[in-house]
N, C-alpha and C positions, 0 to 999 in steps of 0.2 A: 585508621580510616574513620572519617566523620561524613555523615550524609545529612543534608538539609531535607526535611520532609515537607511535601506539599499535599494538601488534601483538597479535592474539588467538591463542588456542591452545585445543586440546581434546585430552585425553590420548591417546585411541586413534587420532587422526590422525597422519600422518607428521611428526614433529617437525623433520626436517631442512628441510622446506619453510619453516619459520619463519626459520631462519638465512639462507636464501637471500633471503627477502622483506625482511629487515632491510637487507641490502646493496643490493637492487634499489631500495628506497624512498629510502634515503639518497642513492644516485646520482641518481635521477630529481629529487629536490628540489634537490640542489646544482647539477646540470647546468642546472636552470631558473633559477639565480641566487638561490635563496632559502636561508635558514638553517634549522636544525632543532635540536630538542631530543629526545633519546631516553633512556629510563631505562637504566641500567647492565644489560647483558645477563646479568650474573652475578647479579643480584638474583632472577631466576626463570629457569626453563628457556628459554634463548635470549632473555631479557628480555621474554618475552611474558606475557600475562595469561590465566589460565583461571578460577581460583576466585575467590570473592568475597573471600577473604583477599588474594590477589594483586591484585584489583581495589582494595582499600583501600590497599595498598602503592603502587600507581600513582596513586591519588587523592591521597594525601599528598605524593608526589613532585611531581605536577602543581601542587598548592597551593603548594609551596615555590618554584615558578617563576612564580607568578601575576604577570601584567603583562608577562612577557617574550615570550609567544607571541601570535600573531594568530588562529590557528586550529588544529584538531586534525585529523590524518589518521588515521582508524581503518582499519587495514590488516587484511584477512581473507585470509590466505594459504590457509586451509582453512575448513571449517565450524566456526567458533569458538564458544566458550561465551558466550552472551549475558549470563549472570549476572555474570561478571566484568567484562564491558564496561560494563554499566550502572552498576555500583558505581564503576568507575574514572572515569567521564565525566559523572555526573549533575550535578556542580557545575563543569563546564569553563568555562562562561560565555562561550564563543566559538563561532563556526560549526564544525561537525564534518563532514568529508567522509567518506562511506562508500566505501571502495574494496575490491573483491573480485576475486581472481585467477580467470582462465579456466582451464579444463581443457584438455589437449591430446589430440588424437586420437592414439592409439598409446601414451598414458601413462594409461590408465583402469584399470590394475590397483590393488589396495589399496595398494601401496607408493607410488604416485604420484598417485592420484585426490584432488582437493581438495574438491569438493562445495561450494565457496564460492558458486556460483550460487544454490543453495538456502539455504545458511547466511546469506546477506545478508538474506533475508526474515525470518529468526529474529531477527536483531539489530534490524532497522528496526521490526519489530512491537513488540518489547519497548521500544524507545526511544519509540515512539509511545504506548504505554500509560503510560510514566513522564512523558510530555509533555517530553521532552528534544528540543529542535529539532536537525534534522540535514539535511544536504544529500546527494542522490543525483543522479547524472548518467548520461547515456548514454555508452558501452554499459553494460549492467547489470554485466558483468564485463570487466575490462581489466587488461592487464599494466603495471606501472609504467614499463617501458622503451619502451612504445609511443607513437606520435604522438598517439593518442587520449587517453591519460592526460596527456601533455604539455599538450594543450588543456584538459582537465579541471583540471589544476593552475593554469593561467593564469586560467581562469574562477573557480576557487575563491579564488585570491588576490585577484581583483577583488571578489568577495562579501565577503571579510574586510575589505578596505579600505573598502567602503561601510559595513558594519556598525560597524566601529571608528570611522569618521569621522562617522557619523550618530546613534550611540547617545546622544551628549551633545555639543552644540556651541552656540556663541554666534552669534546672527544679528542684525546691527545694522540698524536701521530708521531712516534719516536723513530725517526729514520725515513729515508726515501724509499719509494717502491723498489723492490729488488729488480735489477735490470732485466734479468731473464723471464720475469713473470708479469706480462701485460694484462693478464686476466683480472687482476685486482685494481685496475685503474678506476678513479672516481672523480666526480665534479664537485669541488669544495663549494663553489658558489650556489649550486643547486641545493646542497645540503644546508647551507645557511638559510635558504628560503624556507626550509622546513624546521628551522629553529636549532639546527645541529651546528654548533660552532666548533670548527676544527683548529686546534692549536698544534702547529708543526714544529718539530725539533730535529736538529741535525744529529745523527748518531755519533759524530765525532766529539760532540759536546758531552754526551753521556759517557763516552769512553774516558774523556779527560777527567770528568768528575769522579769516576771509578778510580782512576789512577791516583787521584789526590787523597783518597780515603786512607787513613792509617790502619794498619792491621789490628791495632788495639782500640779502635774507636768503639766506644760503648754501644752505640747502635748497631754496628757491624757484629760485634760479639753477641748481642741479644738476638740478631737476626739468624746467626748460625744456629743458636739453640732452637729457634722457632722452626727453621727448616729441618733440622735433625729430628724434631718431634713429628714433623709433617710427613716426611717420606724416609725411606731407608737409604741413608747416605753412606753406608759402611764401605762401599766400593770406591767412593770419590776421594782422590787425593786431597790433602788438607789445603794445599795451595788453590786448587780449583774450587773448593768448597768456600774458601774465603773470598774468591773473586765473585762467585755467585751471590754471596751475602752482600757484598758491596754494591752489586748491580741492583739488587732488591731494595736496598736503602736508597740509592739514587732515584729509582722509579717512585718510591714512596714520596720523595721530596718534590718530584715533578707533580704528582697527584695533589699534594698539599699546596704547593706554591701557585699552581694554575687552576686549582679547584676542578680537577678532572673527574668527570663521572664515569668515563670509560676510556680505554686506550687500545691502540694496536701498536705492534712492535716489529721492527725490522730484525729478524732472528737469525738471518744468515746472509753472507758468510763472514762478516767482519768480526762478529763476537768470537767466532771460532778461530779465525786466523790471527787476530790481535790479542784477545782476552783469553783464548784457549778454553772457552766454555760455550755451552748451548743453553739458552734461557727457558727451555720448556717447563721445568719444574717451577720456575718463578711465575710463569703464566698460569700454570695449574693452581698455585697457591693464591694468586691474586683473585682468580675466579671463585675459589672456595671461601675467600674473605668477603665476597660480595662486590668485587670491583671487576666489571667486565673487561676482559682483555683478549684480543684476538692476535694471531701470529701472522707472519708474512706480509705485514702491512695490508691485510685484508680489512680495510676500514669499514666497508659496508656490512661485513659479517659481524663486526662489533655492534652495529646498529641493531640487527635482529637478535643478537645475543642479549643485549640489554633489555630489549622489549620482552623477551621470554623470561629473563631473570626477574623483571618487575612483575610480570604476570603470575609466575609460579612461586616467587620468593625462594628459588633454589638456583644453584649455579648452572651455567650453560657451557657449551663447548663448540669450537669450530673444528670441523673434521673434513678430511678428503673423501670424496666418492672414490674408494680405492680398489676394491677387489670384488669380483663375483664370488659367491659362495657356492662352489660346486656347480651343479646343474639347476639349482632352484632359481627361477627367473624372478621371484619376488624377494629374494634375499641379497644383501650386499654387505661387505665388510666396510664399515666407516672407521677411519683411522687418522691419527696424527702422531708425530714423534713422541709427544708426551705432555702436551699442555692441558690435558683433561683434569678437571677438578677431582681431587681425591675422593669426595663424597659420591661422585658418579662411577667410581671404580669398584671392583669386586672386593678389593682389599688395599692395603698400603702399597703404594707403588715402589719400585726399586729404581734409584737414580743411577743411570749408566752412562757410558760414553756413546755418543751418537755414531751408529754403525756406518752411516754413509760418509761421515767426515773422517772417521777412523780408517776407512779403506785407503784414502790417499794421504792422510796427515794424522797418524796416530797421536793420541793425547790432546786433540784440538776441540773435542766436543762433549765434555763432561756436563751433563745437566738434563738429559732425556729421562722422563719419569715413565718407566714401562710398567704395563699391567693390562688388565682387561676391563671393559665397560660392563657394568652389572645389568642384569635383565630388569626392564622397566618399560612402562608406556612412555612414549615421548612424542614431541612435535619437531618437525624439521622446517626450517625457514631460511630464506636468504634474499638478497636484493642487490640492485645496481642502479646507477644513475644513467639516464639517457634523455636527451632532448629537454633538459630542465625538469625532469620528473624522477621521483624515487620509486622504483618498481620493485614489488616484493611478492613472494609466494609463501604459503603455509600449507602443510599437510601433516596428517597424523599417522603414526607408525609405532613400532616397538622394538626394543632391543631384546633378543631372545635368550641371551646367556649361553648360546651354544658354543662349543669349544673352537678355539683357533690354535693351531699348532704352536708349541712353545718357541719354535725358532722364528716365529713371526715377530718382527721388530716393532717397538713402540707401543702405543696404547690403542687398541682396537676393540670393536664389538660387532656382532652380527645383528644387522637390522633387518626386520621383515617389514616390507612396505607394500601394501596392496597395489596391484596394477603397476608395479615398479617400472616395467619396460616402457610402457606408454608415458609414464611421468618422465623418464630419462629422455625420451624423444622430445618431450615439450620443453624440458630444461635446456637441452642442446640447441634446439631451434629458436628458443627464446632468448638466448644470449647470456645464460647464467654460467657461473664459474665452476671450477672443479671442487669447490668447497660447498658444504651445507653447514648450517648451525643447528644444534639440537638443544631442546629444553625438556625438563622433567614434566610428564603428564600430557594429556591431550588438551590443547588450548587453541585449536584452529579458529573457532568462532571468536574467542576473545581477542586474538591478534587482529583478525580481519575487521572486526567491529571497531576496534581502537584505531587501526591504521586507515581504514576507508572512511568511516563516519566522522571521526574527529581530527585526524592528523593529515588527511587528504593524500596518503600514499596511494599509488595505483596498484590495485591487487591483480596479479597474474594467476589465472586459474590453471593449475596443472592437473586437476583431477579429471578433466575431460567430460 
């Protein structure tokens, strides 16, 4: 991540505070492991911006570095001039973090007082008037060297990753929607307006590509080794393992040939009846590799999965709202057959035959990756398209790590979600599907800020 640094000024305020702020901010950004761009401090007084003319100077400098920075940090060491700031940043095109310095008790004389607490409102108001999107965080004023700002910077970097990664990307849709499941329907044209380009492929094409692959193809053999290292394949017949490896190679080719950033897969029931496998473990491995993939052609789940993966820099998963957990109204078992990334599980998964397919057609469903989801803080999110809009929700919860009986099929985890029953009512009345997506850590604010402020998604509040 690289941030462009902006420092504001106002003539009658203490100029020395600008010089100190420049050093403070550069240290804070580099200590956090990020890179920075800063205008030459000799171009203006301390390299800060006060007037419209200085704002144009910064604007042109920023334009000359277009594409090099992921966000802008607007630093207010004092009560800065808003005219220079808005002129400088009206075409930034990336998230902008508003940071204002706190005053110190004992340093409230005219030589040291900053008044940035008040000045921050002056800047945010004018940015609002100009419709320039920006980000504000708690606390209202914060020193760059503080732990609070270190957390602000971490969250802002996550927002920038989500905005950059979601503003324009390719989402592969391999197979048509499963006939029996209308809940995952979506509007492709609406998604295009949000910069989400859907590339659609017929599943018969994938099956044909798989059947053409030779058993001794070097990429297929390499894939078998990778899959065997990834999960426990000891129960899987060699023929089915070979087919899974071929499918994985073909999916990789789709990703490479069409520059896919994420994908969704029709996982039943043609793969089972024709190819005699279930692709759960392949979806698991893709997500662990950093390639977002949802199952059951739940394409909008892939969208929120990708956003959370960008924010957390960790794998995500698409799960069913599946079972109550005894009488605890705030707990639910979230489950899927086996597409959960290995790193989100308690241990190495065991690849088995899909019990639902084996019931009526034994030998047809090798590929489910069974196990349990580990205890962790997490965020739930999902969305759908309606009336030309992409609507999403986000909420925070945790996987508890509590036991689920051994006979429970697939990969599941007990989730504790505050006020769950009311949230379920809002999801049901709001038109959301039987899936939710989960990401590691709490990131509700990061997601909502990226979605609403910069990407223009419609946020649905399920908190009440």
